[in-house]
C-alpha positions in Angstrom: 36.7 -114.4 -57.9 40.5 -114.5 -57.9 41.8 -111.1 -56.2 38.7 -110.4 -54.5 38.4 -110.5 -50.8 36.4 -113.7 -51.0 39.4 -115.5 -52.6 40.0 -118.5 -51.0 43.6 -119.3 -52.0 46.0 -116.7 -52.0 49.4 -116.3 -53.5 52.2 -115.0 -51.1 55.9 -115.4 -51.0 57.4 -118.1 -48.4 58.5 -116.0 -45.2 61.8 -116.9 -44.0 62.2 -116.0 -40.0 63.8 -116.6 -36.8 62.6 -119.6 -34.4 62.4 -118.1 -30.8 63.8 -120.3 -28.0 61.3 -121.4 -25.6 62.1 -118.9 -22.9 62.7 -116.3 -25.3 59.6 -113.6 -26.3 58.3 -114.1 -29.6 58.6 -111.5 -32.1 55.7 -110.6 -34.6 57.3 -112.3 -37.5 58.7 -115.6 -35.5 58.4 -118.9 -37.2 60.2 -122.0 -38.0 61.5 -121.7 -41.6 65.0 -123.0 -41.3 64.3 -126.1 -43.0 61.7 -127.2 -45.5 60.0 -131.0 -45.3 58.5 -132.3 -48.5 55.0 -133.6 -47.8 55.9 -137.0 -49.5 58.4 -137.3 -47.0 56.3 -137.4 -44.0 52.7 -138.9 -43.2 51.2 -135.8 -43.1 47.9 -137.5 -41.0 50.5 -137.8 -37.9 51.7 -134.2 -37.6 50.6 -133.2 -34.5 50.7 -129.9 -32.3 50.9 -128.2 -29.1 49.4 -125.1 -29.0 50.6 -122.9 -25.6 48.9 -119.9 -24.4 51.1 -117.8 -22.0 52.8 -120.8 -21.5 50.1 -123.3 -20.8 49.2 -126.0 -22.9 45.7 -125.2 -24.3 45.0 -127.8 -27.3 46.7 -130.4 -28.8 45.6 -132.3 -32.0 46.9 -134.8 -35.0 46.3 -133.3 -38.6 44.2 -136.6 -39.4 41.1 -134.6 -37.5 41.0 -132.7 -40.7 38.9 -135.1 -42.8 41.3 -137.8 -42.0 44.3 -136.3 -44.0 45.0 -132.6 -44.7 45.1 -133.1 -48.4 41.4 -134.4 -48.6 40.6 -130.7 -47.4 42.9 -129.4 -50.3 41.2 -131.5 -52.6 37.8 -130.7 -51.4 38.5 -127.1 -51.8 39.8 -127.9 -55.6 36.7 -129.5 -56.5 34.5 -126.6 -55.0 36.0 -123.5 -56.8 36.6 -125.3 -60.0 32.9 -124.6 -61.2 33.6 -121.1 -60.9 36.4 -121.2 -63.3 39.1 -121.1 -60.3 41.9 -123.2 -59.6 44.6 -123.8 -57.1 48.0 -123.2 -58.8 51.7 -123.9 -57.6 52.5 -121.2 -54.9 48.9 -120.7 -53.6 48.8 -120.9 -49.8 46.0 -123.1 -48.7 45.3 -123.6 -45.1 43.9 -127.3 -45.0 42.0 -126.9 -41.6 43.0 -126.6 -38.1 43.2 -129.6 -35.9 43.2 -127.8 -32.9 40.1 -125.8 -31.7 40.1 -121.8 -31.7 41.7 -120.3 -28.2 40.4 -116.9 -27.4 43.4 -114.2 -27.2 43.4 -110.4 -25.9 46.2 -108.1 -26.5 49.5 -109.3 -24.5 48.7 -113.1 -25.0 51.6 -115.1 -26.0 51.1 -118.1 -28.3 53.4 -121.1 -29.4 52.4 -123.9 -31.5 55.0 -126.8 -31.6 54.8 -129.2 -34.6 57.5 -131.4 -33.4 60.2 -131.9 -36.2 58.3 -129.3 -38.4 59.2 -126.5 -36.3 57.3 -124.0 -34.0 55.4 -120.9 -34.5 55.2 -118.0 -31.7 53.7 -114.8 -31.8 52.0 -112.1 -29.3 49.0 -110.6 -29.5 49.2 -106.6 -29.3 
């Protein structure tokens, strides 16, 4: 299963990129990675997000909306792939689930997602 297009967990290097200001246009690789926060140092259930599309808040949410805690989704995934001889390993990037609903996008749309003290991700569809 690992290496196939259906692989759930993908290993990637951690990206380092710059954070745009709220008034500057985002670049394709804009994100906040200036500081690291250890999961043990924050109650992940209370991580919130403000998702903006073209400057208007479209969605908000709390990580507790993902099965009560984002780690619950990761544990579910680990248990689900184990019977196939797969496992999650250090360095795997796992998306634990979304706590905002999907928002439609077309070319030219600009998005900004603010995770408060954890940082901001901004991007533009081309």
